[in-house]
ZAPAFI-202806 format. One line per field, with one value per residue (C-alpha): residue number from 1; y, x, z. Coordinates in pm, 1 decimal, padded with zeros to 6 digits. Layout:
BEGIN
num <- (NUM:...)
north <- (Y:...)
east <- (X:...)
up <- (Z:...)
***
This chain:
BEGIN
num <- (1:2:3:4:5:6:7:8:9:10:11:12:13:14:15:16:17:18:19:20:21:22:23:24:25:26:27:28:29:30:31:32:33:34:35:36:37:38:39:40:41:42:43:44:45:46:47:48:49:50:51:52:53:54:55:56:57:58:59:60:61:62:63:64:65:66:67:68:69:70:71:72:73:74:75:76:77:78:79:80:81:82:83:84:85:86:87:88:89:90:91:92:93:94:95:96:97:98:99:100:101:102:103:104:105:106:107:108:109:110:111:112:113:114:115:116:117:118:119:120:121:122:123:124:125:126:127:128:129:130:131:132:133:134:135:136:137:138:139:140:141:142:143:144:145:146:147:148:149:150:151:152:153:154:155:156:157:158:159:160:161:162:163:164:165:166:167:168:169:170:171:172:173:174:175:176:177:178:179:180:181:182:183:184:185:186:187:188:189:190:191:192:193:194:195:196:197:198:199:200:201:202:203:204:205:206:207:208:209:210:211:212:213:214:215:216:217:218:219:220:221:222:223:224:225:226:227:228:229:230:231:232:233:234:235:236:237:238:239:240:241:242)
north <- (10807.3:10580.0:10663.8:10535.6:10242.8:10161.2:10221.9:09967.8:09706.9:09770.7:09669.4:09394.0:09236.7:09292.7:09155.6:08855.1:08781.0:08792.8:08567.8:08314.9:08346.5:08262.8:07924.3:07865.9:07846.0:07684.2:07352.7:07212.8:07132.6:07335.3:07216.3:07362.2:07124.5:07263.0:07024.2:06707.8:06868.9:06984.0:07334.9:07451.9:07237.7:07438.0:07285.7:07105.7:06943.4:06845.6:06678.1:06453.1:06287.4:06282.3:06404.1:06704.4:07023.3:06945.5:06526.4:06649.3:07029.9:06907.2:06577.6:06429.2:06451.8:06137.8:05918.2:06058.7:05890.0:05495.6:05299.5:05237.9:05564.3:05736.5:05603.0:05804.1:06070.4:06130.8:06143.3:06398.5:06609.1:06615.4:06627.8:06914.1:07090.9:07044.9:07242.3:06959.2:07016.1:06793.4:06808.2:06940.7:06764.3:06386.5:06141.5:05890.4:05759.8:05864.1:05675.8:05832.1:05905.6:05622.2:05396.1:05400.6:05518.4:05770.9:05882.9:06258.5:06495.7:06754.8:07018.9:07168.2:07429.8:07584.9:07895.3:08026.8:07998.6:08181.4:08327.7:07927.7:07683.3:07514.2:07339.1:07427.6:07123.3:07141.0:06885.9:06695.2:06434.8:06210.0:05882.5:05828.6:05960.7:05683.7:05434.7:05552.1:05523.5:05160.5:05035.6:05150.9:05021.1:04685.0:04710.3:04805.2:04479.6:04262.4:04332.2:04304.7:04002.9:03897.1:03995.8:03776.8:03515.2:03515.2:03424.9:03315.8:03620.6:03910.7:04241.3:04597.3:04863.5:05235.5:05586.2:05900.5:05943.8:05595.4:05538.7:05093.6:05089.9:04700.6:04436.4:04120.9:03770.1:03631.6:04012.6:03944.4:03552.4:03700.5:03997.6:03915.4:04182.0:04173.2:04383.2:04610.1:04660.5:04760.2:04956.7:05359.5:05294.2:05449.9:05171.9:05248.3:05212.2:04864.9:04669.0:04868.9:04792.4:05114.8:05183.4:05174.5:05407.9:05701.4:05545.0:05389.3:05669.7:05882.4:05654.1:05590.2:06001.7:06059.5:05730.2:05937.3:06281.9:06268.5:05898.1:05773.6:05406.5:05175.0:04899.7:04571.7:04342.4:04114.7:04372.9:04235.8:04345.5:04368.4:04136.2:04227.0:04040.7:04260.2:03953.3:03973.4:03816.0:03885.7:03900.0:03971.7:04376.7:04460.0:04817.1:04905.7:05241.2:05217.3:05600.3:05928.4:05893.9:06330.8)
east <- (-08277.1:-08290.9:-08620.2:-08707.8:-08485.1:-08649.3:-08995.0:-08911.2:-08787.4:-09126.7:-09337.4:-09107.5:-09128.0:-09540.9:-09584.4:-09372.8:-09593.7:-09911.2:-09783.3:-09625.4:-09983.4:-10185.3:-09928.8:-10002.6:-10377.1:-10395.3:-10585.8:-10317.5:-10045.2:-09721.4:-09373.0:-09040.3:-08762.0:-08374.1:-08123.1:-08293.7:-08415.4:-08756.9:-08659.8:-09017.2:-09388.0:-09702.4:-09924.7:-10143.3:-09865.0:-09761.7:-10138.6:-10158.5:-09806.7:-09874.9:-09545.6:-09421.3:-09177.8:-08902.3:-08921.0:-08911.2:-08751.3:-08381.4:-08449.2:-08449.5:-08743.5:-08761.6:-08765.7:-09134.2:-09204.4:-09312.1:-09038.5:-09197.2:-09245.1:-08956.0:-08731.3:-09024.6:-09047.0:-08673.7:-08609.0:-08882.0:-08736.5:-08360.4:-08501.6:-08762.8:-08438.2:-08241.1:-08504.7:-08665.4:-09029.4:-09294.0:-09625.1:-09557.9:-09898.4:-09874.4:-09949.2:-09779.7:-09751.6:-09577.9:-09530.6:-09698.2:-09589.5:-09790.7:-09711.9:-09972.2:-09948.8:-10167.0:-10194.6:-10108.3:-10118.5:-09783.9:-09848.4:-09464.8:-09260.4:-08937.1:-08817.0:-08546.6:-08532.3:-08280.1:-08100.4:-08050.8:-08287.7:-08561.6:-08877.2:-09222.4:-09514.6:-09806.5:-09967.2:-10344.2:-10453.4:-10640.5:-10661.8:-11008.3:-11051.5:-10804.9:-10962.4:-11329.1:-11187.7:-11029.1:-11324.1:-11518.0:-11269.4:-11310.5:-11669.2:-11643.8:-11395.2:-11670.7:-11978.8:-11745.6:-11644.3:-12021.9:-12096.7:-11864.8:-11926.2:-12267.0:-12170.0:-12487.6:-12654.3:-12513.4:-12454.1:-12377.1:-12329.7:-12335.4:-12281.6:-12532.3:-12391.6:-12483.4:-12129.8:-12027.4:-11798.3:-11906.1:-11940.9:-11922.2:-11818.7:-12186.7:-12267.9:-11939.0:-12105.0:-12428.7:-12386.2:-12026.7:-11842.2:-11549.1:-11514.8:-11273.9:-11468.3:-11784.9:-11604.6:-11672.7:-11860.0:-12193.4:-12498.1:-12716.0:-12489.3:-12335.4:-12702.3:-12958.1:-13120.8:-13142.7:-13518.9:-13525.0:-13235.1:-13415.0:-13655.2:-13415.1:-13172.4:-13488.0:-13574.7:-13245.0:-13221.4:-13507.5:-13442.0:-13123.4:-13247.4:-13561.4:-13619.8:-13818.4:-13749.5:-13706.3:-13948.5:-13813.5:-13948.9:-13854.1:-13785.6:-13499.3:-13106.1:-12893.1:-12497.8:-12218.9:-12297.5:-12649.8:-12880.0:-13142.6:-13221.0:-13483.6:-13364.4:-13554.0:-13407.1:-13409.2:-13195.1:-13127.3:-12983.5:-12611.0:-12574.6:-12652.6:-12559.5:-12582.8)
up <- (-10451.2:-10136.9:-10068.3:-10455.4:-10382.2:-10007.5:-10186.1:-10468.7:-10176.9:-09947.4:-10296.5:-10378.7:-10034.0:-10029.4:-10372.4:-10252.8:-09929.6:-10155.1:-10404.6:-10081.9:-09965.2:-10258.4:-10307.3:-10000.3:-09979.6:-10345.7:-10372.4:-10597.4:-10499.9:-10593.7:-10588.6:-10697.4:-10816.6:-10873.6:-10906.9:-10829.2:-10505.8:-10389.3:-10299.8:-10251.0:-10146.2:-10036.9:-09800.6:-10075.2:-10207.5:-09767.7:-09792.0:-10060.1:-10011.2:-09612.8:-09519.1:-09294.6:-09465.2:-09315.5:-09466.6:-09780.3:-09838.0:-10010.2:-10010.1:-10407.4:-10566.8:-10730.8:-10405.5:-10400.1:-10733.6:-10744.6:-10843.8:-11168.2:-11296.9:-11156.5:-11478.8:-11667.6:-11482.8:-11474.8:-11824.0:-11888.5:-11652.1:-11797.2:-12154.1:-12041.9:-11841.5:-12228.0:-12359.7:-12561.3:-12627.3:-12543.1:-12329.1:-12026.2:-11872.3:-11771.3:-11415.5:-11248.8:-10923.4:-10591.4:-10260.5:-09991.2:-09621.2:-09506.0:-09791.3:-10024.5:-10383.6:-10570.3:-10824.1:-10975.0:-11296.2:-11356.2:-11495.6:-11492.8:-11687.4:-11619.0:-11415.7:-11271.9:-10851.9:-10677.8:-10999.6:-11100.2:-11316.7:-11195.3:-11260.7:-11088.6:-11076.3:-11044.0:-10920.3:-10873.1:-10719.1:-10973.9:-10759.5:-10700.3:-11114.0:-11157.1:-11009.6:-11126.2:-11490.5:-11435.8:-11287.4:-11599.6:-11861.7:-11680.7:-11740.4:-12035.9:-12123.2:-11933.5:-12181.8:-12501.7:-12349.0:-12322.4:-12606.2:-12819.3:-12638.4:-12732.7:-13094.0:-13238.2:-13154.8:-13464.7:-13203.1:-13317.3:-13163.1:-13324.6:-13164.4:-13236.5:-13551.7:-13704.0:-13674.5:-13641.0:-13295.1:-13242.1:-13478.6:-13325.2:-13485.3:-13540.6:-13699.6:-13967.3:-14021.3:-14103.1:-14298.1:-14482.4:-14315.3:-14104.7:-13836.3:-13995.2:-14253.5:-14040.2:-13799.0:-13832.7:-14104.8:-14100.3:-14025.8:-14281.9:-14578.2:-14447.7:-14408.4:-14506.1:-14828.2:-15007.8:-15016.6:-14603.5:-14570.9:-14544.1:-14296.6:-14065.3:-14045.5:-13899.3:-13660.9:-13506.1:-13499.1:-13351.3:-13036.1:-13077.6:-12983.9:-12912.0:-12740.7:-12953.5:-12880.4:-13185.5:-13132.4:-13204.9:-13487.4:-13779.3:-14103.9:-14405.6:-14396.1:-14620.5:-14656.1:-14803.8:-15151.1:-15172.8:-15121.1:-14864.2:-14494.9:-14241.8:-13917.9:-13548.9:-13474.3:-13076.5:-13001.5:-12662.0:-12560.6:-12364.1:-12259.7:-12377.0:-12742.2:-12739.0)
***
């Protein structure tokens, strides 16, 4: 019995050492918080925050969180500890040792740490991804505002399924459909006369799937009231629609 116990203890120590090595070498930040205090932090988490281990162990986890995000994170933590169910993955800002703010994505779950409830955080630095997304969103907003400013030119945007996602005020005036009426509808169901629909569908599909660009030219389209209006149509591919 003593021999079996010693072998079991040795096996547990070896398993613990393997898991600790795995955690320490992980590229993702790993943090254990218990009673609001940081009880464990791996190398990757330290590299994200810029702190040394002795500077964060047994310190409140909330001190790392940006003041504007602290309330949200603490509320989620308390609700999770009460057993409430909601998405465990979310993102917020942390304040690093050098004073800079970085965006991190967190995936968390409840564990037992030294026989007491605790929270395990997997932390990924998404600062560059977040900044790139904000630039894209800002560019998209500027582009949309530009299209709206070209008030005399009707502009429509549609995706690879010919579903309308952009409809400016000039389109409203020309075709009689409000933006709310147009968004999400099939282009051919809005402004294409019945006898032209098969041809338009084929042309758009060939362009989207095979790169056969639709030439610019004059064509007759249809208003909401059924009347026909001659237009000069020009098509531009903004991105890969597939």
